[in-house]
C-alpha positions in Angstrom: 99.8 101.4 75.8 102.0 100.2 78.8 104.6 101.0 81.6 108.1 100.2 82.5 109.6 101.4 85.2 113.4 101.4 85.4 115.3 102.2 88.7 118.5 102.6 91.2 117.7 103.3 94.2 119.0 103.6 98.0 117.3 99.9 98.2 120.4 98.6 96.2 122.7 100.7 95.4 125.2 103.3 98.3 125.8 106.6 97.6 128.8 106.2 94.9 126.6 104.1 93.0 123.4 106.5 93.0 126.0 109.3 92.4 127.4 107.5 89.0 124.3 107.0 87.8 122.1 110.2 88.4 121.7 112.7 85.2 123.7 116.0 85.4 121.0 117.5 83.4 117.5 115.7 84.0 116.1 117.4 81.2 118.1 116.4 78.5 117.8 113.1 79.7 114.0 113.2 79.2 114.6 114.3 75.7 117.5 112.1 74.8 115.0 109.1 76.3 112.0 110.4 74.7 113.8 110.0 71.5 115.0 106.3 71.5 112.7 104.0 69.9 109.6 102.3 71.2 109.3 105.2 73.8 106.5 107.1 74.0 106.0 109.2 76.7 109.0 109.3 79.6 109.2 111.0 83.0 112.6 110.9 85.2 112.1 111.1 89.2 115.4 111.6 90.3 116.4 112.4 94.1 119.4 112.0 96.8 118.2 108.5 97.2 117.0 107.4 93.5 117.3 107.8 89.8 114.2 106.4 88.4 112.8 106.3 84.4 109.3 106.2 83.9 108.1 105.2 80.0 105.2 104.1 77.9 105.4 101.9 75.0 103.3 99.4 72.8 106.4 97.5 73.6 107.5 98.2 76.8 110.5 95.3 76.9 112.0 96.8 73.5 111.5 100.3 75.0 113.7 98.6 78.2 116.4 97.5 75.9 117.1 101.2 74.5 116.9 103.0 77.5 119.0 100.6 79.6 121.7 100.9 76.3 121.0 104.9 76.5 122.2 104.7 80.5 125.4 102.7 79.6 126.2 104.9 77.0 125.7 108.3 79.0 127.8 107.1 82.0 130.3 105.8 80.6 130.6 108.9 78.5 131.0 110.8 81.9 133.5 108.5 83.3 135.6 108.9 80.0 135.5 113.1 80.6 136.0 112.7 83.8 139.4 110.7 83.3 140.2 113.5 80.2 139.3 111.2 77.4 137.6 113.1 74.8 134.8 111.5 72.6 137.0 111.7 69.4 140.1 110.2 71.5 140.6 106.4 70.0 140.1 104.2 73.8 142.2 101.1 73.4 139.7 98.1 72.9 140.4 95.9 75.9 139.8 99.0 78.3 136.9 99.9 76.5 135.5 96.4 76.9 136.5 95.7 80.6 134.5 99.4 81.3 131.8 97.7 79.8 131.9 94.6 81.2 132.3 96.4 84.8 129.6 98.9 84.4 127.1 96.3 82.8 127.6 93.9 86.1 127.0 96.7 88.1 123.9 97.8 86.6 123.0 94.5 86.7 123.5 93.9 90.6 121.6 97.3 91.3 118.5 98.1 88.6 115.5 97.2 88.9 112.6 97.0 86.2 109.0 96.3 86.7 105.8 96.1 83.9 102.7 97.0 83.6 100.6 97.1 86.7 103.6 96.1 88.7 105.2 99.9 87.6 101.9 101.2 88.1 101.4 99.8 91.8 105.2 100.9 92.2 104.7 104.5 91.4 101.6 104.9 93.8 103.6 103.5 96.8 106.1 105.6 95.8 104.2 108.8 95.7 102.6 107.5 98.9 106.3 107.4 100.4 106.2 104.2 101.4 109.4 103.4 98.9 111.2 106.2 100.6 114.6 105.7 102.6 112.8 107.5 105.6 109.0 106.1 105.3 106.2 108.7 105.1 108.3 111.5 104.5 106.4 114.2 102.5 109.0 115.6 100.2 108.6 112.6 97.8 105.1 113.3 96.6 106.1 117.3 95.6 109.5 115.5 94.3 107.1 113.6 92.0 104.9 116.4 91.0 107.9 118.5 90.0 109.3 115.5 87.7 105.9 115.2 86.1 105.8 119.4 85.5 109.2 118.8 83.8 108.5 116.2 81.6 105.4 118.4 80.6 107.5 121.2 79.8 110.1 119.4 78.3 107.3 117.9 75.7 107.5 113.8 76.9 104.4 113.3 78.6 100.7 112.6 76.7 97.6 111.8 77.8 98.7 108.2 78.8 101.3 109.4 81.3 98.6 112.8 82.4 96.1 110.1 83.6 99.1 108.0 85.8 100.5 110.5 87.1 97.9 112.6 88.0 96.3 109.7 89.8 100.0 108.7 91.7 99.9 112.5 93.0 96.0 112.0 94.3 97.0 108.8 95.7 100.0 110.7 97.7 97.8 113.4 99.1 94.9 110.4 99.8 97.4 108.4 101.9 98.5 111.5 104.1 95.3 113.1 104.7 93.6 109.5 105.8 96.0 107.4 107.1 99.1 108.5 109.9 101.9 107.2 107.3 103.7 110.4 107.5 102.4 111.9 110.9 105.7 112.6 113.1 108.1 111.0 110.3 111.3 112.6 109.4 112.9 113.4 106.6 116.2 113.2 104.8 116.9 116.6 106.7 116.0 115.9 110.3 117.5 112.1 109.7 121.0 114.1 109.3 120.2 116.6 112.2 119.3 113.4 114.6 122.6 111.5 113.1 124.6 115.0 114.1 123.3 114.5 117.7 123.9 111.0 118.4 127.5 112.0 117.0 128.3 115.2 118.8 126.4 114.0 121.5 124.0 117.7 121.5 123.9 120.2 119.4 122.9 122.8 122.1 125.9 125.5 121.9 127.4 124.4 119.0 128.4 126.3 115.8 126.4 125.1 112.7 127.0 125.7 109.1 124.5 124.8 106.7 125.5 124.7 102.9 122.7 124.9 100.5 118.9 127.0 100.9 116.9 124.5 98.3 114.5 122.3 99.6 116.7 119.6 101.2 118.6 122.7 102.9 114.9 124.2 104.0 114.0 120.2 105.5 117.4 120.3 107.3 117.0 124.2 108.8 113.2 123.0 110.3 115.0 119.8 112.2 118.0 122.1 113.4 115.5 125.1 115.2 114.7 122.4 117.9 118.0 121.2 118.6 119.0 124.8 119.9 122.3 125.4 117.9 124.6 128.2 119.7 124.5 129.9 115.9 123.5 128.7 112.2 125.5 130.3 109.3 123.6 129.5 105.9 125.7 129.6 102.7 124.6 129.4 99.2 125.0 130.7 95.6 122.2 132.5 95.3 122.8 135.5 98.5 118.9 136.3 98.6 118.0 132.5 99.6 120.6 132.4 101.7 119.7 136.0 103.7 116.0 134.4 103.4 116.5 131.2 105.0 119.1 132.5 107.9 116.0 135.2 108.7 113.7 132.5 109.3 116.5 130.6 111.5 117.5 133.7 113.6 120.7 132.8 112.0 123.1 134.4 109.3 123.8 134.6 105.8 127.4 133.8 104.7 128.6 134.5 100.8 129.5 131.4 99.0 132.9 132.5 98.6 133.5 132.9 102.2 132.8 129.2 103.2 136.9 128.8 103.4 137.0 131.4 106.2 133.9 130.6 108.2 133.8 126.8 107.7 137.3 126.4 110.7 135.2 127.8 113.5 132.6 125.8 113.0 131.3 122.3 114.7 129.0 120.8 112.2 128.7 121.1 108.3 125.8 119.6 106.6 125.8 120.2 103.0 122.7 119.7 100.4 123.5 121.8 97.2 122.8 120.4 93.7 126.8 121.6 92.7 127.9 118.7 90.4 131.6 119.4 91.6 132.8 119.0 95.0 132.4 122.2 97.1 134.3 121.0 100.6 137.7 119.7 99.7 141.4 119.4 101.7 142.2 122.9 100.7 139.2 124.2 102.1 139.4 122.4 105.0 143.3 123.4 105.6 144.9 121.3 107.9 141.7 119.6 109.4 143.0 119.6 112.9 139.6 121.3 114.2 137.5 118.6 115.6 134.2 118.9 113.2 131.5 116.7 111.9 130.7 117.0 107.8 127.1 115.0 107.0 126.6 115.2 103.1 123.2 114.5 101.8 123.7 115.6 98.3 123.7 113.5 95.4 126.5 113.9 93.6 128.3 114.7 96.6 129.3 117.6 97.7 132.1 117.2 100.0 135.8 114.8 98.6 135.8 111.8 100.0 139.7 112.4 101.0 138.3 115.0 103.6 137.4 111.5 106.1 141.2 111.0 106.2 141.6 114.5 107.8 142.1 114.2 112.0 139.8 116.0 112.9 136.9 115.1 110.4 134.2 112.6 110.7 132.5 112.4 107.6 128.9 111.0 107.0 126.8 110.7 103.7 123.4 109.3 102.7 124.3 105.8 103.3 125.0 106.5 107.2 121.1 107.7 107.5 120.2 104.2 107.1 120.1 103.3 110.9 117.7 106.0 111.3 115.1 105.3 108.2 115.1 101.7 109.7 113.9 102.9 113.2 111.4 105.2 111.3 110.2 101.9 109.4 109.3 99.9 112.1 107.2 102.8 114.0 105.2 103.0 110.7 104.4 99.0 110.0 100.6 99.5 110.9 100.1 102.7 108.4 102.2 101.1 105.7 99.4 98.5 105.5 96.8 100.6 105.7 98.5 102.9 103.0 98.7 99.4 100.6 94.8 98.7 101.4 94.0 102.3 99.6 97.0 101.6 96.9 95.0 98.4 96.1 91.8 99.9 95.6 93.2 103.2 94.0 95.7 100.8 91.4 92.5 99.0 90.0 90.7 102.1 89.6 93.5 103.4 87.5 93.4 100.3 85.4 89.8 100.5 84.6 90.3 104.4 83.9 93.4 103.4 81.5 92.0 100.3 79.9 88.3 100.2 80.2 87.9 96.7 81.4 86.2 96.5 84.7 87.8 93.7 86.4 87.2 95.0 89.9 83.9 93.5 90.7 85.4 89.7 89.6 88.3 90.7 92.1 85.5 92.0 94.8 83.4 88.8 94.0 86.7 86.5 94.2 87.2 88.2 97.8 83.9 88.0 99.1 83.5 84.6 98.3 86.8 83.5 99.4 86.0 85.2 102.6 82.5 83.3 102.9 84.1 80.3 102.6 86.7 81.3 105.3 84.0 82.0 107.6 82.2 79.4 107.0 84.7 76.6 107.2 86.5 78.2 110.6 83.4 78.6 112.4 82.6 74.8 111.5 86.0 73.8 112.9 85.3 75.6 115.8 82.2 73.5 116.6 84.0 70.7 116.2 87.0 71.4 118.6 83.9 72.2 121.2 84.0 74.7 124.1 87.5 74.0 125.1 88.8 76.7 122.6 90.5 80.3 124.2 90.0 83.0 123.2 93.6 83.3 122.5 93.5 80.2 120.0 90.5 81.5 118.3 92.6 84.8 117.4 95.2 82.4 115.9 92.8 80.2 113.9 91.1 83.1 112.5 94.8 85.1 111.9 95.9 81.7 110.4 92.7 81.5 108.0 92.9 85.1 106.6 96.3 84.9 106.1 95.6 81.5 104.0 92.8 83.4 102.0 95.0 86.3 101.2 97.9 84.5 100.0 95.7 82.5 97.6 93.3 85.3 96.2 96.1 88.0 95.9 97.8 86.5 93.0 94.5 85.4 91.2 93.3 89.4 91.6 96.8 90.6 90.3 96.8 88.4 87.1 93.1 89.7 86.5 94.3 93.1 86.6 97.6 92.2 84.5 94.7 90.7 82.1 92.6 93.5 81.8 95.8 95.6 81.4 96.9 93.6 78.3 93.5 93.6 77.2 93.1 90.1 77.4 88.9 90.1 77.2 89.0 86.3 77.2 90.9 85.8 80.6 88.3 88.2 82.2 85.5 86.0 80.8 86.5 82.7 82.0 87.1 84.4 85.4 83.8 86.0 85.4 82.0 83.1 84.3 84.3 80.6 87.3 83.1 82.9 89.8 79.4 83.2 89.1 78.8 79.7 89.2 76.2 78.6 91.7 77.2 78.1 95.1 77.3 74.9 97.1 75.0 75.7 99.9 76.4 74.9 103.6 74.4 72.1 104.5 75.6 70.1 101.0 78.9 71.4 101.4 78.8 69.3 105.3 77.1 66.3 103.7 79.7 66.1 100.8 82.5 66.2 103.5 81.1 63.6 105.7 80.4 61.1 103.3 
């Protein structure tokens, strides 16, 4: 069994495109994809900035073909429904052809696909927070866990993905406990509040309306508290959730039906619900003459786009958080390197567990031998340069040699792991034989070079 990952994420897609690809009913999509030819197991991870399908199959390329066909049919069907065209209604062939061509082109531009080890590595990176728009955010680990649990309840995972997703969740916890990847990291919710502070100048003394008391709403509320707004109102379809979150904030709960009455008195509105239809429209805002900022962090979007044309409204969405995300990523670059080391180690253990071919000893020997040669040759080069080499120049030579060794050996290690995953015992035996050759002694190497 092998793995394929098909994804559309914030890295290539804007909010409108993500909205197009998001499944309205994830559990139904799980069961549909699981029933496709060549798909043995399936998990869907869908958040405000990604739609990802992980599928297990003996023939991952055939599985990918069927999944992509399903995505195309699903999106085109929803497009027809939005335009009021029934499934039975005859669509002119040229119109349908144009729809398919246009959508296929967009799919090609935004979709990413990984197979085998690359798909597994991506999942470990995802659970670790390094694939997130807000690098290091903790929310994604819970979302991976929730996606896996939903798939288990839906009956779309078996022993293979049980091992893989259990490992991914373990790695997500491990990197957060042993590195600083999530120390001081912002979330999508806190990034939205930071953006609001920049736009408004200050949130102190402002009136804030938070629509949505779910997971994202809670992240927003945590960030809001420290900015000391004058009043926080919380609206949610489930009244008890609105009351509970408002009490935690020292704010006030309002009925969902009362949003049109309270929104005209708000300076900042943040929407974070799972509604598949706009909650805030021009009709809700009236003439829109009052100056206000609206930040929509939901997928699908909670705010109708024509709201932006109202004179007093400044509307922002997930796409506008990218600047905050980029600053956060730069602050975590050193920690990302440490996380990658953990992922490399854990990925090797996962592959060994899945395929019972232990190539990690060979990989370690490859790195050990390469490091031994690097040290030996670097010291020899420094001796040849004499005593005039400064400490700075020594560090530059050291760094250069490390980078060269890593660039040369890492692809070999990845190919070995992929060979193990594909059950290529012959490739593993050849690598083992090559790496167990008798070493040429340092003295013999120097003599050979002198001659």
